[in-house]
C-alpha positions in Angstrom: -2.3 42.0 5.4 0.1 42.1 8.3 -2.6 40.7 10.6 -3.1 37.8 8.2 0.6 37.1 8.3 0.7 37.2 12.1 -2.3 34.9 12.3 -0.7 32.4 9.9 2.5 32.4 12.0 0.6 31.9 15.2 -1.7 29.3 13.7 1.2 27.2 12.4 3.2 27.6 15.6 0.2 26.4 17.7 -0.4 23.5 15.3 3.2 22.4 15.5 3.2 22.6 19.3 -0.1 20.6 19.4 1.4 18.1 17.0 4.5 17.5 19.2 2.4 17.3 22.4 0.0 14.7 20.9 2.8 12.6 19.4 4.9 12.7 22.5 2.0 11.6 24.7 1.0 8.8 22.3 4.6 7.5 22.2 5.7 7.7 25.8 2.4 7.1 27.6 1.0 4.4 25.5 3.1 2.8 22.8 6.7 2.6 24.1 5.8 1.2 27.6 3.9 -1.6 25.9 6.4 -2.3 23.2 4.2 -1.3 20.2 5.5 0.3 17.0 4.0 2.6 14.5 4.7 2.7 10.7 7.1 5.0 8.8 10.3 6.5 10.1 8.8 6.8 13.6 8.2 3.0 13.7 11.7 2.4 12.3 13.2 4.6 15.0 11.2 2.7 17.7 12.4 -0.6 16.3 16.1 0.5 16.4 15.7 1.9 19.8 14.1 -1.3 21.0 17.0 -3.4 19.6 19.9 -1.2 20.6 18.5 0.4 23.8 19.6 3.8 22.5 17.0 6.5 23.3 14.3 7.0 20.7 15.0 10.7 20.5 18.4 10.0 18.9 17.0 7.8 16.2 14.2 10.2 15.4 16.8 12.8 14.4 19.2 10.5 12.7 16.8 8.5 10.5 14.8 11.6 9.5 17.9 13.5 8.4 18.3 11.8 4.9 14.7 12.4 4.1 14.9 16.0 5.1 18.0 16.4 3.0 16.2 15.0 -0.1 13.2 17.2 0.6 15.3 20.4 0.5 16.1 19.7 -3.2 12.6 19.1 -4.4 9.9 20.3 -2.0 8.7 23.6 -0.5 11.7 25.0 1.5 9.5 26.7 4.1 7.7 23.4 4.7 11.0 21.5 5.0 12.3 24.1 7.5 9.1 23.7 9.5 9.5 19.9 9.4 13.1 20.2 10.8 11.7 22.3 13.6 8.8 19.9 14.3 11.0 16.8 14.3 13.6 18.5 16.5 11.0 19.6 19.0 9.6 16.1 19.2 13.0 14.6 19.8 13.8 17.2 22.4 10.5 16.6 24.3 11.1 12.8 24.3 14.7 13.4 25.6 13.9 15.9 28.3 10.4 15.1 29.7 9.2 12.0 31.5 5.7 10.9 30.7 3.5 8.7 32.9 2.3 5.3 31.6 -1.4 5.7 31.4 -2.4 2.1 30.8 -0.9 -1.4 30.5 -3.9 -2.7 28.5 -2.7 -3.7 25.1 -5.8 -2.9 23.1 -6.2 0.5 24.8 -2.6 1.3 24.3 -2.7 0.4 20.6 -5.9 2.4 20.0 -5.2 5.5 22.0 -1.5 5.6 21.3 -2.2 5.3 17.6 -4.9 7.9 17.7 -2.7 10.4 19.5 0.3 9.8 17.3 -1.9 10.1 14.2 -3.4 13.3 15.5 0.1 14.6 16.0 1.0 13.8 12.4 -2.2 15.3 11.2 -1.8 18.6 13.1 1.8 18.8 11.8 0.7 18.4 8.2 -2.1 21.0 8.6 0.6 23.4 9.8 2.7 22.8 6.7 5.3 20.4 8.2 5.7 16.7 8.9 6.6 14.5 11.9 7.8 11.6 9.8 10.3 11.6 6.9 8.4 8.8 5.1 5.8 11.4 4.0 8.6 13.5 2.3 10.0 10.4 0.5 6.5 9.3 -0.5 5.7 12.8 -2.0 8.8 12.7 -4.1 8.5 9.1 -5.2 4.8 9.5 -6.1 5.7 12.2 -8.6 8.4 10.0 -10.2 6.7 6.6 -10.1 3.1 7.5 -10.7 1.9 5.8 -7.4 -0.2 7.5 -4.8 1.5 8.7 -1.5 -0.7 6.2 0.4 0.4 3.3 -1.8 4.1 4.1 -1.2 3.7 4.4 2.5 1.7 1.1 2.6 4.5 -0.7 0.7 7.1 0.7 3.1 5.1 -0.3 6.2 4.4 -3.9 4.9 8.2 -4.3 4.8 8.6 -2.7 8.2 6.0 -4.8 10.0 7.4 -7.9 8.4 10.7 -7.1 10.0 8.9 -6.4 13.3 7.3 -9.8 13.2 10.7 -11.5 12.8 12.6 -9.3 15.4 9.9 -8.7 18.1 7.4 -11.5 17.5 4.2 -11.9 15.6 1.9 -10.8 18.4 3.7 -7.4 18.9 3.8 -6.9 15.2 0.0 -7.5 15.0 -0.6 -4.9 17.8 1.8 -2.5 15.9 -0.3 -3.0 12.8 -3.4 -2.1 14.8 -1.6 1.0 16.0 -0.8 2.0 12.5 -4.4 1.5 11.3 -5.8 3.6 14.1 -3.1 6.3 13.4 -4.0 6.3 9.7 -7.7 6.9 10.5 -6.8 9.6 13.0 -4.6 11.4 10.3 -7.4 11.2 7.8 -9.9 12.7 10.3 -7.6 15.6 11.2 -6.7 16.3 7.6 -10.0 15.7 5.9 -12.7 15.2 8.5 -13.8 18.8 8.6 -13.1 19.5 4.9 -14.1 16.1 3.5 -15.5 16.6 0.1 -19.1 15.4 -0.4 -20.8 15.3 -3.8 -24.5 16.2 -3.7 -27.0 15.4 -6.5 -30.5 17.0 -6.2 -33.5 16.1 -8.3 -36.4 18.5 -7.7 -39.2 20.4 -9.4 -37.8 23.5 -7.6 -34.3 23.1 -8.9 -33.9 26.7 -9.9 -34.7 28.0 -6.4 -32.4 25.4 -4.8 -29.6 26.2 -7.3 -29.8 30.0 -6.6 -29.7 29.3 -2.8 -26.7 27.0 -2.9 -24.7 29.2 -5.2 -25.4 32.3 -3.2 -25.0 30.7 0.3 -21.8 28.7 -0.3 -20.2 30.6 -3.2 -19.6 27.4 -5.2 -20.2 26.3 -8.7 -23.1 24.2 -9.8 -23.5 21.7 -12.7 -26.9 21.2 -14.2 -27.7 17.9 -16.0 -30.6 17.7 -18.4 -32.7 14.6 -17.6 -36.2 13.2 -17.8 -38.6 11.9 -15.2 -39.0 8.1 -15.6 -42.8 7.9 -15.5 -44.0 11.1 -17.0 -41.0 11.5 -19.3 -41.0 15.3 -18.6 -37.8 17.3 -18.7 -36.0 17.6 -15.4 -32.9 19.6 -14.3 -30.6 17.6 -12.1 -28.3 19.6 -9.8 -24.8 18.5 -8.9 -22.3 20.2 -6.6 -19.3 19.5 -4.3 -19.3 20.8 -0.8 -17.7 20.0 2.6 -19.4 17.6 4.9 -20.7 20.2 7.3 -22.5 22.0 4.5 -24.5 19.0 3.5 -27.1 19.1 6.3 -28.0 22.7 5.4 -28.3 21.8 1.7 -30.6 18.9 2.5 -32.7 21.1 4.9 -33.2 23.9 2.4 -34.0 21.4 -0.4 -36.7 19.8 1.7 -38.1 23.2 2.6 -38.3 24.3 -1.0 -39.6 20.9 -2.2 -40.8 18.3 0.2 -40.5 15.7 -2.6 -36.9 16.6 -3.5 -34.6 13.6 -4.1 -31.1 14.2 -2.6 -28.1 11.9 -3.1 -24.8 12.4 -1.3 -21.6 10.5 -1.4 -18.0 11.1 -0.2 -15.2 11.7 -2.7 -11.5 11.6 -2.2 -10.4 14.7 -4.1 -11.3 17.2 -6.7 -9.5 19.4 -9.2 -10.4 22.7 -10.6 -13.9 24.2 -10.6 -15.5 26.6 -8.1 -15.0 24.6 -4.9 -13.5 25.5 -1.5 -10.1 24.1 -2.3 -7.9 22.6 0.4 -4.7 24.4 1.0 -1.6 23.0 -0.8 0.8 22.3 2.1 3.9 21.2 0.2 
């Protein structure tokens, strides 16, 4: 038990350190030198820093404070404390350390800067914290308004990038949108890339053997539909289960080994609730 607690503390600390490192490099080595912004509170901080010439580290603390204060009332207190630590470390790193500019190419800066910043946000969330107060506000509003977190963040960023276009010019705003899109994809990969849920449907004459293997090997639930073969009109069991993306190849392999004529269908799904699946950890 104690070893598990120590491992959790070490894992979260390492994740937060990695998050701060990736975000700082993405900001200082790619985005800021080329004048590109991201979405959310980080993007707003960058915009204010650009206009006022006050260091970005100052605005990252100031603008995140109201969101942190709201989060203390409604969300997991441990996660909020971790978020304060993560945001403070990022601000401190930006203030103390000088990072080299890696490239002046606009496309490369937008892509790699967005990817690194998104990775930083993703690692922070996996460690139970956030790097951007927008996520805290979105979690709270989604519960009250019935909208998804992604929809709320999207609405906020549409407004922010519209302001960017007026203040900084349309071209820089367009590069900033590219940065945001890449960062979003990077966040999705860090959070869901390994654990991304995949639905698997298997139609096979050896359905019982395949079912027993999957349930034993992966310790998950299985749903069996009763169907009929189209030509022969004979009864046919149809297997359905939800696994992570890295488990799919093994399921396909064993299905083909047990029945070379097995028909396997896979498709990605956004989320699941209940059942015997390998549930993702609730982080807030």
